[in-house]
LORO-389980 format. One line per field, with one value per residue (C-alpha): residue number from 1; residue in three letters; y, x, z. Coordinates in nm, 2 decimals, always signed. Each point is the difference from the previous one (the first is absolute). Layout:
<sites>
seq	c(NUM,...)
type	c(ALA,...)
yy	c(Y,...)
xx	c(X,...)
zz	c(Z,...)
</sites>
This chain:
<sites>
seq	c(1,2,3,4,5,6,7,8,9,10,11,12,13,14,15,16,17,18,19,20,21,22,23,24,25,26,27,28,29,30,31,32,33,34,35,36,37,38,39,40,41,42,43,44,45,46,47,48,49,50,51,52,53,54,55,56,57,58,59,60,61,62,63,64,65,66,67,68,69,70,71,72,73,74,75,76,77,78,79,80,81,82,83)
type	c(MET,GLY,GLU,PHE,LEU,VAL,ALA,ILE,ARG,LYS,GLU,PHE,ARG,GLU,GLU,GLU,GLU,LYS,SER,VAL,LYS,VAL,GLU,GLU,LEU,LYS,ARG,LEU,GLU,GLN,GLY,GLU,SER,THR,ILE,GLU,GLU,PHE,ILE,GLN,GLU,PHE,ARG,ARG,ALA,ALA,ARG,GLY,SER,ARG,TYR,LYS,GLY,ARG,PRO,LEU,VAL,GLU,LYS,PHE,LYS,ARG,GLY,MET,ASN,LYS,MET,ILE,ARG,ARG,LYS,LEU,ILE,GLU,ALA,GLU,ARG,PRO,SER,THR,SER,ILE,GLU)
yy	c(+7.56,+0.20,-0.07,-0.37,-0.01,+0.20,-0.25,-0.30,+0.16,+0.07,-0.36,-0.14,+0.23,-0.10,-0.37,+0.05,+0.18,-0.29,-0.25,+0.20,+0.00,-0.38,-0.07,+0.23,-0.19,-0.33,+0.12,+0.19,-0.15,+0.14,-0.07,+0.22,+0.25,+0.02,-0.14,+0.35,+0.10,-0.32,+0.07,+0.35,-0.12,-0.28,+0.23,+0.23,-0.28,-0.16,+0.32,-0.03,-0.37,-0.27,-0.17,+0.01,-0.21,-0.33,+0.01,+0.34,-0.15,-0.29,+0.24,+0.19,-0.31,-0.13,+0.33,+0.04,-0.13,-0.38,+0.03,+0.25,-0.22,-0.31,+0.18,+0.12,-0.35,-0.15,+0.26,-0.12,+0.21,+0.04,+0.33,-0.02,+0.36,+0.24,+0.22)
xx	c(-0.10,+0.32,+0.00,-0.05,+0.31,+0.20,-0.10,+0.10,+0.34,+0.07,-0.09,+0.22,+0.29,-0.02,+0.00,+0.29,+0.20,-0.07,+0.12,+0.32,+0.07,-0.07,+0.25,+0.26,-0.03,+0.04,+0.33,+0.14,+0.32,+0.24,+0.31,+0.29,-0.23,+0.00,-0.30,-0.11,+0.01,-0.19,-0.26,-0.06,-0.03,-0.23,-0.23,-0.02,-0.08,-0.25,-0.20,-0.30,+0.06,-0.26,+0.23,-0.07,+0.07,+0.17,+0.03,+0.18,+0.24,+0.08,+0.08,+0.23,+0.18,+0.05,+0.16,+0.24,+0.36,+0.01,+0.24,-0.23,-0.30,+0.17,+0.09,-0.36,-0.13,+0.24,-0.07,-0.13,-0.32,-0.05,-0.16,-0.36,-0.01,+0.21,+0.03)
zz	c(-3.17,+0.07,+0.37,-0.06,-0.23,+0.25,+0.28,-0.22,-0.10,+0.37,+0.10,-0.27,+0.09,+0.36,-0.09,-0.23,+0.27,+0.24,-0.26,-0.06,+0.38,+0.02,-0.28,+0.16,+0.33,-0.19,-0.15,+0.30,+0.15,+0.25,-0.20,+0.11,+0.19,+0.38,+0.18,+0.08,-0.37,-0.09,+0.27,-0.14,-0.36,+0.11,+0.19,-0.29,-0.24,+0.25,+0.03,-0.23,-0.08,+0.08,+0.25,+0.37,+0.31,-0.05,-0.38,+0.03,+0.26,-0.24,-0.28,+0.23,+0.11,-0.36,-0.10,+0.28,+0.01,+0.06,+0.29,+0.19,-0.09,+0.14,+0.33,+0.04,-0.06,+0.24,+0.27,+0.33,-0.05,-0.38,-0.11,-0.12,-0.15,-0.20,+0.30)
</sites>
């Protein structure tokens, strides 16, 4: 019975950590940070979250400075990844 409880606690802990990362990504904004600082913070928060692919890119775009986002959208060849 002890191993079962340990396994359940571990599973809940991992899910809680993912939920915390998801919430952090939702609130993350570039603000006064440089784009490099924002990228580092975003990557840290994205690690371990449930987001991948296109949803992750959308979270990234929503958090970045509006002027930078506009330039990326208006670019001749818009980016399709965070890289």
